N, C-alpha and C positions, 0 to 999 in steps of 0.2 A: 219727617225727613230722616233719611238713613244716617245715623250717628257716625257710621264708619267713614262717611264722606266729609266729616269735619276735620279741619286742620287748625293748628295754633301757630301764631306768629308773634314774635316779640318785636314791636315797632321800634323806630329809631329813638323814640323818647322813653322806651323801657316798659311800655304797657303791652300786655298780651291780648291778642284778639282771637276769638274763636269764630271761625267762618266755614260755611258750607262751600265745598268746591265740587263742581261736576264738569268733567272733561267734555270737550266738544265732540260731537259725532259728525259735524259738518264744519270743517275749518274755514269755509268761506263766510260763515256767519259771524257777526260781531259779538264779542263777549258781552254778557249782561251782568250788571251790578245792581243788586236790590238792597235798599236801605229802609229799615222799618221805623215805626212810630212808637211812642209811649202809650200804654204800658204793654208792649209786646216784645218778642224776640225775633230772630231770623225765621223761626218756624211759622210765622204768619204768612210767609210766602210759599207754603207748600203746594198750593194750587198752581202757582206760577212755575215752580220747580218742575212739576209734572208736565205742564203744558210746553214750556219753552225748552226744558232740558231733555226730558225723557221722550216727548213726542216729536219735537222739532230739531233737537240736536245742538242747541246753543251751549256754549260754555257759560257756566254760571258761577258768580261769586256772591255769596249771601252772608254777610257778617252779622254777628251780634254786636251792636254798637257799644261803645264804651259805657260801662255801668249796667249792662244787661247780659243775661244768659251766662255763657261761659267766658266772657271777656273780663278784663280787669275791671275792678270797681272802686276807683279812687273816690274819696269823699271831699275833695277840694274842688269847689266850682271852677277855679281857674283852669283845671285840667280839661274842661269841657268847652273851651274856646273853639268856635267853628274852624278857625284856621288850623288849629292843632289836630282836631278830629279829621279834617281834610287830609293833612299830611299822613295820618295813620292809614287812611284809606289808600292813598297813593303808595305807601309802603307795602300794602297788601298786593296791589297791582304789580309793583316792581318785583316782589317776591315770586309772583306767578308769571313774570315776563310778559305781562299784558301791556302793550303800548297804547292801544286805543280801545275804548269800550263805550257802551251806552249805559247810563245810570238812570235808575228809576227809584224815586223816593216817595215816601208817604209820611205825612206829619213832620216830626223832627228830622226824619230822613229826607224830606223835601228841603229843609233848611240846609242840610249838608250838601245835597245835590245842587242847590243854588250857589253855595260858596265854591263848590268844585267848578261850576260854570264860570265864576268870577276869577278864580285863581289858577285853575289847571285846565283851561279849555283845550289845550293841545292834546290832552289825554282822552277826550271824549268826542264822539261823533254826534251825540244828541242827548237830550235830557227829558226824562219823563217825570211828571208830577201827578200823583194821585190824591185827589181831594184837596190837598194843600198846594197852592200854586208856587211858582217861582217867587222868591222873596228877595227883592233888591236890598242892598246894604242900607241900614238905618242907623247911622252913627249918632243921631240925636234922640233915638227912641227912649221913651219913658212909658212903662206899662200903665201908669196912672193916666197919662194922656191918651193912650190907646183905648183905655176903658171908657173915658169920656166921649171920645170920637165915635166909637162903635155903638155906644148907647144912643147917641144922637141919630146915627144912621139906621140902626136896627131895632131900637126900642129896649134893648138890654145889652149889657156888656158881653163881648165875645171872649173876653180873656180873664174873667173872674177866677176860673179854675187855675190858671197859671199863677196868679197872685197867691192863691191858697197853697198850691203845691210848692211854692218857694218859701213858705213859712216854716219856722223851726219845728213846730209841733205837728206838721203834716205827716212826717214819717211815722210817728206813733199812732196817729189817727188812722192812717191807711192800714197799718199792720193789725190794728184791732178790729178792722171792718173789712176784711178781704172779700167776703162774699158780696157785701153791699157795694164795694168798689167795682167788682167785676160786673155786677148788674148795671151800675151807672155807666160804665164805659162801653158796654155792649148791649144796649137795650133793644127790646123788640120795637118800641116806638121811638125812633131817633129824635122826635120833637120834644121829648122830655128834657133834652139838653137845654131848651129855652128857659125852663123854669128851675131845673134841678142840678145843672152842671155849670153852664156858662156864666150866669150873673155872679157878681161879687157876693161871696158868702154862701152861695147855693150848694156847692159840692160839700163843703164842710158841714153844713146843716144836714144834708142827706146822710152823710156818714155817721155823724153824731147820733142820729136817730136810727141808724142801722137799717135804713130802708132798702127795699128790694123791688124790682120791677120784672115783669115777664121777659124772658130771653128769646131771641129769634131762633127759628128752626135750624138755621145753618150752623149754630153752635151746638156741638154735641157734648154730652157729659165728659167725654175724653178731652175735648178742648179745654173745658173748665179745669179738669184735674191737671192737665199739663200746664196750664196757666198758673195755677196755685203752686205747683212744684217749681216752676221757673222763678217765682217770686217768694219762695219759702223764707228767704233771708230778709224780706222786706224791700224797702226802696231808699235806703240811705245814700246809695250812689246815683241811682237813676234820677232822683229828684234834683240832683245838682244841675241837670240840664235847665231846669226852671229857675234855679237860683242864679245861674249865669245870665239868664234873660232879665230877671227882675232887678238884679243888683247893678246892671250896667256893664257887666263884663263883655257881653256880646256887642253892645253898642260901641264900646271902646275898641273891640276887635275889628269892627266894621270900618273904623276910621283909617285903617291901614290899606283899604281897598281903593284904588284910583277911580275917579269919577267915570273915566272912559270904559270901565269894566262893569258898570251897573247894568247896562242893557245887553241882552243876550242876542247875538246874531246867528248862532247855530240853531239847528232844528230843535223845537220844543213841542212836547205833547202834554196837554193838560186834560186829565179826566176829571171833569167837574161833577161833584156829587150833589144832586139837587136837594137831597134831604140831610145834608151835613149842616147842622144849625150852629156850628162854631166857625168852621171855614166855609162861609156862605158862598155858594157857587157863583152868584151874580157878581160879587166882589172879586172872586178869583179870576173870572173870565175877563173882567175889566183890567185887572192888574196884568194878566198875561198879554192882552192886546197892547197894553201900554209899554211893557218892558221887553217883549220878545218879538222880533221882526219876522221870524219864521215859525209861527205858532200853528199847531193843529189842536183844535179843541173839540172834545166830545163830551156831551152831557149824558149822565146816567141817572135813572130813576132809582137812586140808591143813597144810603147814608155814608158815613165816614169810612166804614170798613168794606168798601165796595169790592176789594180784591178777593174777599171771602164770601160776600153775600151774592155777588154777581160775577163769578170768575170767568164764565164762558164769554160774556160780553166784553168784559175788561180785557181779558187775554187776547181775544181776536182783534180788538182795537189797537192794542199795543203792538201786536204782531204786524198788522198791516202798516202801521206807521214805521216800524223798524225796517221792514222790507223796502220801504221807499228810501231809506238811508243808504242802502247797500249800493 
């Protein structure tokens, strides 16, 4: 993505956000906001920037989330409360004089898109979720309970990696095994997450042994080099997203959301990834049906990184959904 199109904004709470901005070629189209996952940056959306911005003329806002890329990197997990991150995003929209937009999230970006729906619904016409669905507030959530529940449902814990990434020694283990981490996060065979990433202790063991697995063809050596450069200073800030989950900071934050805000009545698009073995598509579809009254669901024969593995299909599906919103 063209670095000349990036801007920097100091938000109302004093953090700096680095974000890609592309002006609209067609002012009748709704602005689009893209929110990325861990461990990536705004650059993960380059296929979407080309398709929606350069080809179709949408106005685009694509930030590096707090703790990533060129944005501020506080190491206090309290800074990563979803309500605070949401206000940062609203600050960006305000700075760009965007009253109403469509937000599309992936992974932790889906969590922030969810809270934007709960707290700032007047600012959005619709919400898109890739791989990870809308997540209703969970003020009583404990990750240990989630581990037990998902092991009963799926035969293995879906959140063991989260528990590990919140541990104090995770930052050093990741820094010492960057190539192994890259391999585990972007594997050719997404099913390896069942044994080597998702269960409790699995990702730590993988990294300690410095294991590697073949990479998919859609990842070029340039992608790997850019990724390594993006995280050359390690993960002391970005891991705070997981510390906020495991420590209960996020659950306490969710207590502030009224019950009548839990269900989403505005249009929702969920791109279910059939080969995401952490965010299982069958669970995501059920959650979307339960929580979102105006849901459009599309299943993809893809893993977690479907926006880069299947960009043509994903982009066309999102485009068709957005055009129905206009």
